[in-house]
C-alpha positions as CSV (number, residue, x, y, z in Angstrom):
1,M,190.7,-174.4,-66.0
2,K,192.4,-174.6,-62.7
3,D,189.5,-173.7,-60.4
4,A,187.0,-171.4,-62.2
5,E,184.6,-174.0,-63.5
6,K,181.5,-171.9,-62.8
7,I,180.1,-168.4,-62.9
8,Q,181.6,-165.6,-60.8
9,F,179.2,-162.6,-60.6
10,F,179.9,-159.3,-58.9
11,E,178.4,-155.9,-58.5
12,L,181.1,-153.2,-57.9
13,D,180.9,-149.6,-57.1
14,S,183.3,-147.1,-58.7
15,T,186.1,-147.8,-56.1
16,G,186.0,-151.6,-56.6
17,K,184.0,-152.3,-53.4
18,V,181.8,-155.4,-53.8
19,L,178.2,-154.6,-53.3
20,Y,176.9,-158.1,-54.3
21,S,178.5,-161.3,-55.3
22,K,177.5,-164.8,-56.4
23,V,180.4,-167.2,-56.5
24,E,179.5,-170.7,-57.5
25,S,182.8,-172.6,-57.0
26,D,186.2,-172.4,-55.3
27,G,187.1,-170.2,-58.2
28,I,189.9,-167.8,-58.7
29,F,188.5,-165.5,-56.0
30,D,188.8,-165.6,-52.3
31,N,185.4,-166.9,-51.4
32,R,186.2,-168.4,-48.0
33,K,183.8,-165.9,-46.5
34,T,180.0,-166.4,-46.8
35,S,179.7,-162.9,-48.3
36,L,182.1,-160.8,-50.2
37,A,180.0,-157.7,-49.9
38,G,182.1,-154.8,-48.5
39,L,185.4,-156.2,-49.6
40,N,187.6,-154.4,-52.2
41,F,187.5,-156.6,-55.3
42,Y,191.0,-155.9,-56.4
43,D,192.8,-156.0,-53.0
44,E,190.7,-158.6,-51.0
45,V,188.9,-160.8,-53.5
46,V,191.0,-161.4,-56.6
47,T,193.8,-164.0,-56.1
48,F,195.7,-163.9,-59.5
49,K,199.0,-162.1,-59.9
50,N,198.1,-159.7,-62.8
51,V,195.2,-158.0,-61.0
52,G,196.6,-154.6,-62.1
53,E,196.1,-155.5,-65.8
54,F,192.5,-156.7,-65.0
55,R,191.7,-153.5,-63.1
56,R,192.9,-151.4,-66.1
57,H,190.4,-153.3,-68.3
58,L,187.6,-152.6,-65.9
59,D,188.6,-148.9,-65.4
60,Q,188.8,-148.4,-69.2
61,F,185.2,-149.8,-69.4
62,T,183.8,-147.7,-66.5
63,N,185.4,-144.5,-67.9
64,G,184.2,-145.2,-71.4
65,G,180.9,-144.5,-73.0
66,D,179.6,-148.0,-73.7
67,P,176.9,-149.4,-71.4
68,V,178.1,-153.0,-72.1
69,G,181.4,-154.7,-72.9
70,N,183.4,-157.9,-72.7
71,F,186.9,-159.1,-73.0
72,D,188.9,-162.3,-72.6
73,F,191.6,-162.4,-70.0
74,V,194.4,-164.7,-68.8
75,C,194.6,-164.9,-65.0
76,R,198.2,-165.6,-64.0
77,F,199.2,-167.5,-60.9
78,D,202.6,-168.6,-59.7
79,D,202.4,-172.0,-61.4
80,D,199.5,-171.8,-63.7
81,C,197.2,-169.6,-65.9
82,E,193.4,-169.6,-66.4
83,Q,191.5,-168.1,-69.3
84,I,188.2,-166.3,-68.6
85,K,185.5,-164.4,-70.4
86,V,184.5,-161.2,-68.7
87,R,181.2,-159.5,-69.5
88,L,180.5,-156.0,-68.1
89,V,177.4,-153.9,-67.7
90,R,177.4,-150.3,-66.4
91,V,174.3,-149.2,-64.4
92,S,173.4,-146.1,-62.5
93,E,171.3,-146.1,-59.4
94,R,169.8,-143.1,-57.6
95,E,171.4,-142.5,-54.3
96,Y,170.2,-139.5,-52.4
97,D,170.9,-136.4,-54.6
98,G,173.5,-138.0,-56.9
99,R,173.8,-141.1,-58.9
100,A,175.8,-144.1,-57.9
101,K,177.6,-145.7,-60.8
102,L,177.9,-149.5,-60.6
103,T,179.5,-152.1,-62.8
104,I,178.2,-155.7,-63.1
105,V,181.0,-158.1,-63.7
106,D,180.2,-161.6,-65.0
107,I,183.2,-163.9,-65.2
108,R,183.0,-167.3,-66.8
109,P,185.5,-169.9,-68.0
110,L,186.6,-169.4,-71.6
111,S,185.7,-172.5,-73.5
């Protein structure tokens, strides 16, 4: 794989805002900052070209009924591609009077 040799781990809210991240390499994400918390995952973190397709996969999961899911994905760049395995977990967290819905996104090289 081009750059995603290690685990990429994110906790996202329903809008795609990063609440927590653990990025263990110079992977396929913009990790130049020490913390990615507060950034929009789709607009400010992901660096591959087919981010819209990736977002549709995550949206389909978050709008579905399964608490866990996974899919394989090919990240496309100008001159290369990278295959990844994406594991998803949906969690809910009490926040004041409502419930905050979060998605745990675990991304690893497909081997």
